C-alpha positions in Angstrom: 84.0 162.4 128.1 86.0 165.0 130.1 86.6 168.4 128.7 90.3 167.7 128.2 89.5 164.6 126.2 87.1 166.6 124.0 89.7 169.2 123.4 92.3 166.6 122.5 89.8 164.9 120.0 89.0 168.3 118.4 92.7 169.1 118.1 93.4 165.7 116.5 90.5 166.2 114.1 91.6 169.7 113.2 95.0 168.3 112.3 93.6 165.5 110.2 91.2 167.7 108.4 93.8 170.4 107.7 96.2 167.7 106.3 93.6 166.0 104.2 92.2 167.2 100.9 89.7 164.4 100.9 87.4 163.2 103.6 84.0 161.5 103.7 81.2 161.6 106.3 79.2 158.4 106.5 76.3 157.0 108.5 77.0 153.5 109.8 74.5 153.6 112.7 72.5 150.5 111.9 75.6 148.2 111.6 76.3 145.9 114.5 79.7 145.8 116.1 80.9 142.9 114.0 79.8 144.7 110.8 81.5 148.0 111.9 84.7 146.1 112.6 84.5 144.4 109.2 84.0 147.8 107.5 86.8 149.4 109.6 89.1 146.4 108.6 88.2 147.0 104.9 89.0 150.6 105.2 92.3 149.8 106.9 93.3 147.4 104.1 92.7 150.1 101.5 94.6 152.8 103.5 91.6 154.7 104.7 91.6 156.0 108.3 88.1 155.7 109.7 86.9 157.3 113.0 83.5 157.4 114.7 83.3 160.8 116.3 80.6 162.9 117.9 79.0 165.4 115.5 79.6 168.4 117.9 83.4 167.6 118.0 83.6 167.3 114.2 81.7 170.6 113.9 84.0 172.4 116.4 87.1 171.1 114.5 85.7 172.3 111.1 84.6 175.7 112.6 88.1 176.3 114.0 89.6 175.7 110.5 87.0 177.4 108.4 87.5 181.1 108.5 86.3 181.2 104.8 83.2 179.0 105.4 84.4 176.2 103.2 82.8 173.5 105.6 79.5 175.3 106.2 77.6 173.0 103.8 78.7 170.0 105.8 77.2 171.1 109.1 73.7 170.1 108.0 74.8 166.5 107.5 76.1 166.2 111.1 73.1 164.4 112.5 73.0 160.9 114.0 76.2 158.8 114.3 78.9 159.9 112.0 82.0 158.1 110.7 84.8 160.2 109.3 86.9 158.6 106.6 90.3 160.2 105.7 92.2 159.3 102.6 94.8 160.4 100.1 92.8 159.2 97.1 89.6 161.0 96.3 87.5 158.1 95.1 88.7 155.3 97.4 86.2 155.7 100.3 83.3 155.7 97.8 84.6 152.5 96.2 85.0 150.9 99.6 81.5 151.9 100.7 80.1 150.5 97.4 82.0 147.3 97.9 80.8 146.9 101.5 77.2 147.6 100.5 77.2 144.6 98.2 76.5 142.6 101.3 75.1 145.2 103.7 72.7 148.1 103.6 75.0 150.6 105.3 77.0 152.8 105.5 75.3 155.6 103.8 77.2 158.5 102.5 76.3 161.7 104.3 78.8 164.0 102.6 82.3 164.2 101.0 84.8 167.0 100.9 87.1 166.7 97.9 89.5 169.4 97.0 87.3 172.2 98.3 84.2 170.8 96.7 81.4 169.5 98.8 79.2 166.5 97.8 76.1 165.8 99.9 73.9 162.8 100.0 74.1 159.1 99.2 72.9 159.6 95.7 76.4 161.0 94.7 78.2 157.8 95.8 78.4 156.3 92.3 79.7 159.6 90.8 82.4 159.8 93.5 83.4 156.2 92.9 83.7 156.9 89.2 86.1 159.8 89.8 89.6 159.0 88.5 92.4 159.2 90.9 95.5 161.3 90.3 97.5 158.2 89.4 94.8 157.1 86.9 94.7 160.5 85.2 98.5 160.7 84.9 98.5 157.2 83.4 95.9 158.2 80.8 97.8 161.4 79.9 101.1 159.6 79.5 99.5 157.0 77.2 97.8 159.8 75.2 101.1 161.5 74.8 102.9 158.3 73.9 100.4 157.3 71.2 101.3 160.0 68.6 105.0 159.4 69.1 104.6 155.6 68.6 102.6 156.3 65.4 105.4 158.5 64.1 108.1 156.0 64.9 106.1 153.2 63.4 105.5 155.2 60.2 109.2 156.1 60.0 110.2 152.5 60.4 107.8 151.2 57.8 108.7 154.0 55.3 112.4 153.4 56.0 112.1 149.8 55.1 110.1 150.7 52.0 112.7 153.3 50.9 115.5 150.8 51.6 113.7 148.2 49.5 113.3 150.6 46.6 117.0 151.6 46.7 118.0 147.9 46.8 115.7 147.1 43.8 117.1 150.1 41.8 120.6 149.0 42.6 120.0 145.5 41.5 118.4 146.8 38.2 121.4 148.9 37.5 123.7 145.9 37.5 
């Protein structure tokens, strides 16, 4: 790879990393070409951008963006072939890796960067997959907020019909 090409790759990675709050580093080294393409296709279907990039280029891109050392913990995971997965949903790559591993041994999760938190190692994959997405959390909050209002409305309706029944009964007695 020529120096100009490396610079272009580093710049593209810097742009993707700076735009993304969530990215995963995975090891798909033992997958054959057909399996890698199947995994890449699964990622594409789910809206995840996957790239296989040299570790030195990933590290240079992170170093250029990390004046505060926020990516320092990730540098130790940059050994062997690395796939970078960019997404807009924090738990989606973990779910895709779990789904793909039902029929394959790889990819293994090396690390994940989620909203300035770093998760390292394949053992955190289940925890990351269990994270709720922003949309799921909003849905839960809305349903929790609606629940008391529905209970109050239900109580008012049932009490209203009870009061109306009492008034009607009293009215009929008076006649």
